[in-house]
FIZAFI-730941 format. One record per residue (C-alpha): residue in one letter; x, y negated, z negated. Coordinates in pm, whole numbers, padded with zeros to 5 digits, always signed. Example, Ala and Ser with C-alpha at 12.3 -4.5 7.8 and 13.67 -1.06 7.14 Angstrom:
<sedos>
a+01230+00450-00780/s+01367+00106-00714/
</sedos>
This chain:
<sedos>
m-07587+07378-11736/k-07491+07680-11948/l-07670+07916-11713/r-07478+07784-11410/a-07145+07813-11594/q-07228+08170-11698/q-07316+08261-11339/i-06986+08120-11217/l-06794+08314-11484/n-06976+08635-11391/w-06898+08576-11024/l-06531+08516-11109/e-06510+08836-11313/n-06669+09035-11029/e-06423+08890-10780/k-06130+08975-11008/r-06259+09330-11041/k-06297+09363-10662/d-05947+09226-10603/s-05787+09458-10857/l-05967+09756-10704/e-05853+09655-10356/i-05494+09615-10476/k-05506+09952-10649/t-05632+10131-10337/s-05375+09963-10115/k-05097+10062-10357/e-05218+10423-10359/r-05234+10425-09979/l-04879+10288-09956/i-04748+10542-10208/k-04914+10826-10019/e-04767+10701-09691/l-04417+10671-09840/k-04438+11019-09988/s-04527+11161-09648/f-04193+11051-09500/n-03924+11307-09459/k-03571+11221-09569/e-03433+11382-09255/e-03653+11161-09037/l-03530+10843-09203/y-03158+10911-09188/e-02954+11064-08912/k-02731+11345-09020/t-02372+11291-08926/k-02209+11598-08787/e-01896+11686-08975/i-01610+11787-08754/k-01428+12083-08898/l-01056+12025-08874/t-00803+12302-08861/l-00533+12325-09122/w-00274+12184-08882/q-00496+11891-08792/r-00543+11806-09162/i-00166+11832-09223/k-00104+11599-08928/i-00352+11346-09069/v-00188+11357-09411/l+00165+11323-09274/l+00101+11067-09001/g-00189+10889-09164/n-00395+10925-08852/
</sedos>
């Protein structure tokens, strides 16, 4: 009976080790993939419209 219990415990420890290794590799793969992204690819740059001085004054005065 002790031998069977010891075998089951050894099997469980091996499975835990395999699972932790698999999780570790998947985390590393995900981190590497996230690091490969470019910030410019993820977000669109909004083009700023340069206003003239008179256009800015009009916006301030008229609130438009």
